[in-house]
N, C-alpha and C positions, 0 to 999 in steps of 0.2 A: 282830449276830453271823454272820446270816444272809448277809450281804453277806460279809464276811469267809470263809465257806466256800466261796461259790460265786468268789472268787478266790483262793484254794487249789489248787484244782481246775481253773482255767483255764489253758492255757497259753501267755505273752506270747509274741510273736515281731516281735524286728526284722528289720526290711529296707533294711540300709544305702539309700543314694541311689542308689551307684554298679552296686546288683544291681536298684532298681526301672524302669530303664530296659529291663530284661530284653534279650536275644538274639533275635533271630529266628532260625527252623529250618524248613526242610521235610522235611528228613530225619531219619531215625531209624534205627543200628544200633543191635541188642540180643544180646547176649552174657552168655551164662552160665557159670560153674564149679560146682564140690558147693555153695557159699559165699555166691555173690553175682552179681547179675544186674549188668550196668553196660549202661548205655546212652548212647550217645552222641549229640549232637543237631548236626546239620550244616546247612549253607548249600546247596544245588547249584544254579547258574545257568545259563542259557544259554550255551552257547560258552566256559567254562571248562571247563577239562581235569580238574580236580580241584574232588572238596567238600573243604569245611572244618570242622572238628569244632570247633565256638562252646564244648560244655560238656558235662561227664561229670558221669552220676549213677549212683553205684554203693552200689544197696539188696540185704540182707540179703532172702533168698527169702519173706519173712513177709510183709516190708515191698512186696517189685514184685507180690506177690499184693494188698494190701490198694491197691495205686496201680491195679494195674488196673481192682478196684470201685468203687473212688473216679471212673476214666476212667469207664466205665460206665453209673453213676449220672448222674453229668453228660452226657454226654453223652444219655442219657433227658430229663432235664430241657431241656436247648437244645432238643432235637429237639421237643418238645412244646409248645416256648415257639417257635423259629422256621422249625419246618417240618422235614423229612427232612434230613441231611447225606446229598449225591450223591456218591459218587467214580466219576467217567468213565472208561468203557473198564477195569475194573477187573479184571484177572486175577487167578488164583489165589495167583500169590506177586510180583504187578508190587506193589512197594512204593513207588518213585518219583514227584515229585512231575508231573513231567512226563518225555517222552522220555530216557535218557542217549544218543542218536547225535550225532553234528554239531550243533552250531547256532552260529547269529551273535550276536552282539552288538552 
């Protein structure tokens, strides 16, 4: 009976094989309205003039705040285990993974 109660409280998550591979993204664009946060995950490559959005996630504001807390908690755990994550040349508004000027492929 105790096992049944534990199983009832657990959420089962299915991860389809085509999603399990994931999409590489090194750039995120975040916008919001009064009711939603929209995060577009994109891939920026040197020498390619356009970043291609690979995935879009739409969240309610409450879930966006929960995501922020979960990311912060996981970053703290990661840095405790592997060391500080360093972001070179990060200015107050620098978000691109590398300079977005002319590049060559």
